[in-house]
TIKE-968089 format. One record per residue (C-alpha): y, z, x; residue in three letters. Coordinates in pm, 1 decimal. Layout:
BEGIN
<r Y="Y" Z="Z" X="X" drenlum="ala"/>
...
***
This chain:
BEGIN
<r Y="-503.9" Z="1672.2" X="-556.9" drenlum="met"/>
<r Y="-592.9" Z="1365.5" X="-757.6" drenlum="thr"/>
<r Y="-639.8" Z="1425.2" X="-1129.6" drenlum="leu"/>
<r Y="-828.6" Z="1103.9" X="-1192.6" drenlum="leu"/>
<r Y="-968.3" Z="867.9" X="-935.1" drenlum="gln"/>
<r Y="-1171.1" Z="597.7" X="-1103.6" drenlum="ser"/>
<r Y="-1381.2" Z="484.6" X="-806.8" drenlum="asn"/>
<r Y="-1321.3" Z="684.5" X="-486.1" drenlum="pro"/>
<r Y="-1689.8" Z="647.1" X="-398.7" drenlum="ala"/>
<r Y="-1631.1" Z="279.9" X="-320.2" drenlum="leu"/>
<r Y="-1394.9" Z="385.0" X="-46.9" drenlum="leu"/>
<r Y="-1591.8" Z="678.3" X="84.4" drenlum="lys"/>
<r Y="-1911.1" Z="475.6" X="115.7" drenlum="arg"/>
<r Y="-1745.5" Z="212.9" X="328.1" drenlum="ser"/>
<r Y="-1680.4" Z="272.0" X="695.5" drenlum="asn"/>
<r Y="-1399.8" Z="18.3" X="670.3" drenlum="arg"/>
<r Y="-1172.7" Z="260.3" X="487.3" drenlum="tyr"/>
<r Y="-1027.4" Z="599.2" X="566.1" drenlum="cys"/>
<r Y="-1163.5" Z="856.9" X="320.2" drenlum="ala"/>
<r Y="-830.7" Z="1042.3" X="325.3" drenlum="thr"/>
<r Y="-551.1" Z="786.3" X="290.8" drenlum="cys"/>
<r Y="-779.9" Z="516.5" X="140.9" drenlum="tyr"/>
<r Y="-637.3" Z="249.1" X="367.0" drenlum="lys"/>
<r Y="-836.8" Z="27.8" X="599.9" drenlum="ala"/>
<r Y="-925.0" Z="228.0" X="909.9" drenlum="arg"/>
<r Y="-722.2" Z="-7.5" X="1124.6" drenlum="ala"/>
<r Y="-421.5" Z="65.3" X="900.8" drenlum="ala"/>
<r Y="-482.5" Z="439.4" X="859.4" drenlum="cys"/>
<r Y="-158.7" Z="639.6" X="839.7" drenlum="ile"/>
<r Y="-310.4" Z="988.5" X="864.3" drenlum="cys"/>
<r Y="-191.5" Z="1033.2" X="1222.7" drenlum="his"/>
<r Y="169.3" Z="1042.5" X="1100.8" drenlum="trp"/>
<r Y="116.5" Z="1271.7" X="804.1" drenlum="leu"/>
<r Y="293.0" Z="1607.5" X="819.3" drenlum="lys"/>
<r Y="205.2" Z="1784.1" X="493.0" drenlum="pro"/>
<r Y="490.2" Z="1995.1" X="361.8" drenlum="gln"/>
<r Y="556.2" Z="2247.1" X="90.1" drenlum="glu"/>
<r Y="799.9" Z="2152.1" X="-183.7" drenlum="thr"/>
<r Y="960.9" Z="2325.1" X="-478.2" drenlum="gln"/>
<r Y="948.9" Z="2008.3" X="-688.9" drenlum="leu"/>
<r Y="617.3" Z="1967.7" X="-870.9" drenlum="ala"/>
<r Y="545.4" Z="1598.8" X="-930.0" drenlum="thr"/>
<r Y="286.2" Z="1399.8" X="-1117.9" drenlum="cys"/>
<r Y="255.2" Z="1031.5" X="-1030.7" drenlum="ile"/>
<r Y="97.0" Z="825.4" X="-1307.2" drenlum="ile"/>
<r Y="-52.6" Z="525.2" X="-1133.8" drenlum="gln"/>
<r Y="-147.8" Z="198.2" X="-1300.7" drenlum="his"/>
<r Y="-510.1" Z="109.1" X="-1212.5" drenlum="pro"/>
<r Y="-393.3" Z="-219.5" X="-1058.9" drenlum="asp"/>
<r Y="-219.3" Z="-21.0" X="-784.3" drenlum="glu"/>
<r Y="-511.4" Z="197.1" X="-687.6" drenlum="gln"/>
<r Y="-655.0" Z="-1.9" X="-399.6" drenlum="leu"/>
<r Y="-354.9" Z="-203.6" X="-289.1" drenlum="lys"/>
<r Y="-329.5" Z="-178.6" X="89.8" drenlum="pro"/>
<r Y="45.9" Z="-124.9" X="82.9" drenlum="ile"/>
<r Y="57.5" Z="130.6" X="-198.7" drenlum="gly"/>
<r Y="263.2" Z="446.0" X="-142.6" drenlum="thr"/>
<r Y="158.3" Z="692.1" X="-414.7" drenlum="ala"/>
<r Y="-133.9" Z="825.2" X="-210.3" drenlum="arg"/>
<r Y="95.8" Z="873.4" X="89.8" drenlum="ile"/>
<r Y="328.6" Z="1082.3" X="-127.1" drenlum="ala"/>
<r Y="35.9" Z="1286.1" X="-257.9" drenlum="glu"/>
<r Y="-81.5" Z="1361.4" X="95.5" drenlum="leu"/>
<r Y="267.3" Z="1443.8" X="218.4" drenlum="gly"/>
<r Y="367.2" Z="1714.1" X="-29.5" drenlum="leu"/>
<r Y="165.0" Z="2005.2" X="-161.8" drenlum="asp"/>
<r Y="286.6" Z="1981.9" X="-521.4" drenlum="lys"/>
<r Y="227.0" Z="1612.6" X="-583.2" drenlum="val"/>
<r Y="-63.0" Z="1515.4" X="-808.6" drenlum="lys"/>
<r Y="-184.0" Z="1164.0" X="-876.4" drenlum="leu"/>
<r Y="-326.8" Z="1055.1" X="-1212.2" drenlum="ser"/>
<r Y="-474.8" Z="704.9" X="-1230.3" drenlum="ile"/>
<r Y="-520.2" Z="516.9" X="-1556.4" drenlum="gly"/>
<r Y="-341.8" Z="356.6" X="-1848.8" drenlum="leu"/>
<r Y="-355.7" Z="631.8" X="-2108.8" drenlum="glu"/>
<r Y="-276.2" Z="994.9" X="-2032.4" drenlum="his"/>
<r Y="-249.0" Z="1279.5" X="-2277.2" drenlum="ser"/>
<r Y="67.3" Z="1483.1" X="-2257.6" drenlum="ser"/>
<r Y="-150.1" Z="1794.5" X="-2251.5" drenlum="glu"/>
<r Y="-334.0" Z="1693.0" X="-1934.3" drenlum="ser"/>
<r Y="-20.1" Z="1598.0" X="-1743.2" drenlum="ile"/>
<r Y="180.0" Z="1899.0" X="-1856.0" drenlum="leu"/>
<r Y="-111.4" Z="2129.4" X="-1776.6" drenlum="gln"/>
<r Y="-132.0" Z="1981.7" X="-1427.3" drenlum="ala"/>
<r Y="236.2" Z="2054.2" X="-1375.1" drenlum="leu"/>
<r Y="197.6" Z="2400.7" X="-1523.3" drenlum="lys"/>
<r Y="-74.7" Z="2472.6" X="-1267.4" drenlum="ser"/>
<r Y="193.8" Z="2408.8" X="-1005.3" drenlum="leu"/>
<r Y="432.6" Z="2653.4" X="-1169.1" drenlum="gly"/>
<r Y="644.6" Z="2397.7" X="-1355.4" drenlum="ala"/>
<r Y="709.6" Z="2346.4" X="-1725.0" drenlum="asn"/>
<r Y="1029.6" Z="2142.8" X="-1753.0" drenlum="lys"/>
<r Y="947.2" Z="1786.9" X="-1641.0" drenlum="pro"/>
<r Y="1169.3" Z="1482.3" X="-1641.8" drenlum="ala"/>
<r Y="1064.9" Z="1119.1" X="-1624.6" drenlum="leu"/>
<r Y="1203.8" Z="917.1" X="-1335.6" drenlum="leu"/>
<r Y="1295.6" Z="582.6" X="-1486.7" drenlum="tyr"/>
<r Y="1571.3" Z="323.6" X="-1466.4" drenlum="ser"/>
<r Y="1705.1" Z="392.8" X="-1815.1" drenlum="gln"/>
<r Y="1691.8" Z="649.4" X="-2092.5" drenlum="ala"/>
<r Y="1538.5" Z="587.8" X="-2433.8" drenlum="phe"/>
<r Y="1686.1" Z="659.3" X="-2777.5" drenlum="pro"/>
<r Y="1442.1" Z="950.9" X="-2800.7" drenlum="ser"/>
<r Y="1529.2" Z="1096.5" X="-2458.3" drenlum="ser"/>
<r Y="1679.0" Z="1444.8" X="-2501.4" drenlum="pro"/>
<r Y="1885.3" Z="1413.4" X="-2181.0" drenlum="ala"/>
<r Y="1973.7" Z="1157.3" X="-1916.9" drenlum="his"/>
<r Y="2064.3" Z="1258.8" X="-1561.5" drenlum="tyr"/>
<r Y="2200.9" Z="991.2" X="-1328.6" drenlum="val"/>
<r Y="2184.4" Z="1069.6" X="-957.0" drenlum="leu"/>
<r Y="2454.2" Z="865.4" X="-787.9" drenlum="asp"/>
<r Y="2401.6" Z="794.5" X="-418.1" drenlum="phe"/>
<r Y="2679.5" Z="539.3" X="-377.5" drenlum="glu"/>
<r Y="2887.5" Z="755.5" X="-146.3" drenlum="arg"/>
<r Y="2609.0" Z="773.3" X="111.3" drenlum="phe"/>
<r Y="2487.8" Z="516.6" X="363.3" drenlum="asp"/>
<r Y="2124.9" Z="494.9" X="258.8" drenlum="leu"/>
<r Y="2022.6" Z="179.2" X="442.8" drenlum="asn"/>
<r Y="1809.0" Z="400.1" X="663.4" drenlum="asn"/>
<r Y="1678.8" Z="646.9" X="409.6" drenlum="ser"/>
<r Y="1461.3" Z="840.7" X="649.9" drenlum="ala"/>
<r Y="1762.5" Z="947.8" X="855.0" drenlum="ser"/>
<r Y="1955.9" Z="1098.1" X="564.0" drenlum="val"/>
<r Y="2001.7" Z="1474.3" X="576.8" drenlum="asp"/>
<r Y="1926.3" Z="1586.6" X="220.9" drenlum="asn"/>
<r Y="2129.8" Z="1904.2" X="259.0" drenlum="ser"/>
<r Y="2444.2" Z="1690.1" X="273.0" drenlum="ala"/>
<r Y="2377.8" Z="1562.9" X="-77.7" drenlum="phe"/>
<r Y="2275.5" Z="1899.9" X="-220.1" drenlum="ile"/>
<r Y="2581.4" Z="2072.2" X="-78.1" drenlum="asp"/>
<r Y="2816.2" Z="1811.1" X="-227.3" drenlum="asp"/>
<r Y="2877.4" Z="1968.6" X="-566.8" drenlum="ser"/>
<r Y="3067.8" Z="1668.9" X="-704.9" drenlum="asp"/>
<r Y="2759.7" Z="1447.4" X="-674.2" drenlum="ser"/>
<r Y="2528.1" Z="1647.0" X="-898.4" drenlum="ile"/>
<r Y="2512.0" Z="1727.2" X="-1265.7" drenlum="asp"/>
<r Y="2432.5" Z="2096.4" X="-1233.7" drenlum="lys"/>
<r Y="2245.4" Z="2091.4" X="-1566.0" drenlum="ala"/>
<r Y="1958.2" Z="1918.0" X="-1390.0" drenlum="ile"/>
<r Y="1873.9" Z="2237.7" X="-1200.3" drenlum="phe"/>
<r Y="1861.8" Z="2444.0" X="-1519.4" drenlum="ala"/>
<r Y="1670.4" Z="2193.0" X="-1728.1" drenlum="asn"/>
<r Y="1433.8" Z="2018.3" X="-1484.4" drenlum="val"/>
<r Y="1179.4" Z="2175.7" X="-1251.7" drenlum="asp"/>
<r Y="931.9" Z="1890.4" X="-1212.6" drenlum="ser"/>
<r Y="902.0" Z="1514.1" X="-1212.0" drenlum="leu"/>
<r Y="682.8" Z="1241.4" X="-1360.0" drenlum="ile"/>
<r Y="683.0" Z="903.0" X="-1183.8" drenlum="leu"/>
<r Y="520.2" Z="576.9" X="-1286.4" drenlum="leu"/>
<r Y="356.5" Z="384.4" X="-1003.6" drenlum="asp"/>
<r Y="319.2" Z="9.0" X="-1045.5" drenlum="gly"/>
<r Y="510.2" Z="-312.7" X="-1097.8" drenlum="thr"/>
<r Y="772.9" Z="-329.7" X="-1369.8" drenlum="trp"/>
<r Y="512.8" Z="-490.2" X="-1594.6" drenlum="arg"/>
<r Y="264.4" Z="-213.5" X="-1509.6" drenlum="asn"/>
<r Y="508.6" Z="65.8" X="-1585.6" drenlum="thr"/>
<r Y="611.0" Z="-90.4" X="-1916.4" drenlum="arg"/>
<r Y="242.2" Z="-101.3" X="-2012.3" drenlum="glu"/>
<r Y="205.7" Z="268.3" X="-1930.6" drenlum="ile"/>
<r Y="512.9" Z="349.2" X="-2140.5" drenlum="leu"/>
<r Y="379.3" Z="143.8" X="-2430.1" drenlum="leu"/>
<r Y="51.3" Z="336.9" X="-2429.1" drenlum="leu"/>
<r Y="206.2" Z="681.6" X="-2375.7" drenlum="asn"/>
<r Y="489.7" Z="728.6" X="-2623.1" drenlum="asp"/>
<r Y="521.8" Z="1095.6" X="-2533.0" drenlum="trp"/>
<r Y="686.1" Z="995.5" X="-2204.4" drenlum="leu"/>
<r Y="987.1" Z="872.5" X="-2401.0" drenlum="lys"/>
<r Y="1040.2" Z="1222.5" X="-2537.7" drenlum="leu"/>
<r Y="1112.8" Z="1362.9" X="-2191.7" drenlum="leu"/>
<r Y="1450.3" Z="1396.0" X="-2021.0" drenlum="pro"/>
<r Y="1510.8" Z="1098.1" X="-1791.9" drenlum="val"/>
<r Y="1639.1" Z="1091.8" X="-1435.0" drenlum="ile"/>
<r Y="1780.3" Z="760.3" X="-1313.3" drenlum="ser"/>
<r Y="1892.1" Z="664.9" X="-963.7" drenlum="leu"/>
<r Y="2210.6" Z="476.7" X="-886.4" drenlum="lys"/>
<r Y="2342.6" Z="329.9" X="-562.5" drenlum="gly"/>
<r Y="2019.9" Z="393.7" X="-373.7" drenlum="val"/>
<r Y="2085.8" Z="136.8" X="-104.4" drenlum="gly"/>
<r Y="1839.7" Z="-113.6" X="33.2" drenlum="glu"/>
<r Y="1470.2" Z="-34.9" X="9.1" drenlum="ser"/>
<r Y="1276.4" Z="-13.7" X="333.2" drenlum="gln"/>
<r Y="973.9" Z="-159.3" X="152.1" drenlum="tyr"/>
<r Y="1015.1" Z="-479.7" X="351.8" drenlum="lys"/>
<r Y="665.7" Z="-614.6" X="287.4" drenlum="ile"/>
<r Y="696.4" Z="-627.4" X="-89.6" drenlum="arg"/>
<r Y="956.8" Z="-839.3" X="-260.5" drenlum="lys"/>
<r Y="1179.6" Z="-630.8" X="-487.2" drenlum="ala"/>
<r Y="1151.8" Z="-715.5" X="-854.4" drenlum="gln"/>
<r Y="1506.5" Z="-598.4" X="-928.1" drenlum="ala"/>
<r Y="1814.6" Z="-483.8" X="-741.2" drenlum="ala"/>
<r Y="1779.9" Z="-120.4" X="-641.8" drenlum="gly"/>
<r Y="1400.4" Z="-124.1" X="-674.2" drenlum="ala"/>
<r Y="1227.9" Z="129.5" X="-450.2" drenlum="leu"/>
<r Y="874.7" Z="210.2" X="-347.0" drenlum="ala"/>
<r Y="732.0" Z="509.2" X="-532.7" drenlum="thr"/>
<r Y="755.7" Z="728.6" X="-224.5" drenlum="ile"/>
<r Y="1118.1" Z="623.7" X="-166.6" drenlum="glu"/>
<r Y="1213.9" Z="705.3" X="-525.3" drenlum="ala"/>
<r Y="1052.9" Z="1046.8" X="-496.3" drenlum="leu"/>
<r Y="1235.9" Z="1104.5" X="-167.7" drenlum="ala"/>
<r Y="1568.8" Z="1034.2" X="-338.0" drenlum="lys"/>
<r Y="1504.7" Z="1297.5" X="-604.0" drenlum="val"/>
<r Y="1388.2" Z="1545.1" X="-340.7" drenlum="ile"/>
<r Y="1713.7" Z="1479.7" X="-159.5" drenlum="met"/>
<r Y="1883.2" Z="1637.8" X="-459.8" drenlum="val"/>
<r Y="1627.7" Z="1892.9" X="-574.4" drenlum="met"/>
<r Y="1475.0" Z="2039.4" X="-258.5" drenlum="asp"/>
<r Y="1660.8" Z="2064.8" X="71.3" drenlum="lys"/>
<r Y="1363.3" Z="2233.7" X="241.9" drenlum="ser"/>
<r Y="1169.2" Z="1905.6" X="269.2" drenlum="val"/>
<r Y="1209.7" Z="1699.9" X="585.6" drenlum="ser"/>
<r Y="1260.9" Z="1348.0" X="455.9" drenlum="leu"/>
<r Y="1201.8" Z="1182.4" X="795.1" drenlum="pro"/>
<r Y="861.4" Z="1352.2" X="819.0" drenlum="asp"/>
<r Y="779.7" Z="1266.6" X="458.4" drenlum="phe"/>
<r Y="869.2" Z="898.3" X="493.4" drenlum="leu"/>
<r Y="732.3" Z="835.6" X="843.7" drenlum="arg"/>
<r Y="377.9" Z="735.9" X="732.9" drenlum="pro"/>
<r Y="534.2" Z="489.7" X="488.1" drenlum="phe"/>
<r Y="745.4" Z="338.8" X="763.5" drenlum="glu"/>
<r Y="447.7" Z="318.3" X="1000.8" drenlum="lys"/>
<r Y="247.7" Z="140.6" X="731.1" drenlum="met"/>
<r Y="521.4" Z="-120.6" X="704.7" drenlum="ile"/>
<r Y="541.8" Z="-161.8" X="1081.8" drenlum="glu"/>
<r Y="167.2" Z="-217.0" X="1100.9" drenlum="tyr"/>
<r Y="163.8" Z="-476.2" X="821.9" drenlum="gln"/>
<r Y="450.2" Z="-668.9" X="981.7" drenlum="ile"/>
<r Y="272.5" Z="-663.8" X="1318.9" drenlum="ser"/>
<r Y="-42.6" Z="-802.3" X="1157.7" drenlum="arg"/>
<r Y="132.2" Z="-1090.8" X="984.2" drenlum="met"/>
<r Y="358.4" Z="-1170.0" X="1280.3" drenlum="gly"/>
<r Y="736.7" Z="-1169.6" X="1297.2" drenlum="glu"/>
<r Y="770.8" Z="-1538.2" X="1206.7" drenlum="asp"/>
<r Y="557.8" Z="-1506.6" X="894.6" drenlum="thr"/>
<r Y="740.2" Z="-1190.6" X="793.8" drenlum="phe"/>
<r Y="1080.7" Z="-1355.2" X="827.1" drenlum="arg"/>
<r Y="971.1" Z="-1667.3" X="640.5" drenlum="lys"/>
<r Y="812.5" Z="-1481.3" X="348.5" drenlum="asn"/>
<r Y="1033.2" Z="-1175.9" X="311.2" drenlum="tyr"/>
<r Y="1371.2" Z="-1233.3" X="475.5" drenlum="leu"/>
<r Y="1459.0" Z="-1595.8" X="412.5" drenlum="glu"/>
***
């Protein structure tokens, strides 16, 4: 359900790449995909630099949930993004970001500190949803959809700079998310998550019908494959030491 894909033909013409997940055929994760329905409509705004990265996760998220749309590019009109969400039955989006802005009308902080999230795929999201003390109930009344920015910190700041309307949205921030399982990409800041992991955390709060293990399994298999290709010694030297 991609809104804008600048050059998918490059992938589809090549027999080296899967035409579905866009990864090299040897690294294809389609076997582990289990598409699911979700109540949380989501638009992922992806920086063009991320589009063809072999370890990107936005496309995996798009393939895993029926109400995830991917929009690739630097500048996006509010009308196009909001219309995309409206087509999914949503009209009250929030921006997932690490901090609110002076213009943000609301700021919801989802605090996961009380949970052991070191293995995020094993967490039962119903445990979080049923724990009333963990959630600001206003989020359910005021937010029905999500906008994520996919890219490095520098990439996402560029998107924000070129799309001021994003700063007028309510903001959801994550706290105490535990250690990322994105072992093949060095975190740029404490608490940094892959796009698919960040979305999974919000789903943990907003939609208990989604199986997080099924949603995250292709992501985990992608990591396993990349580590196997580089070798355990190289992985430890470059990412653990």
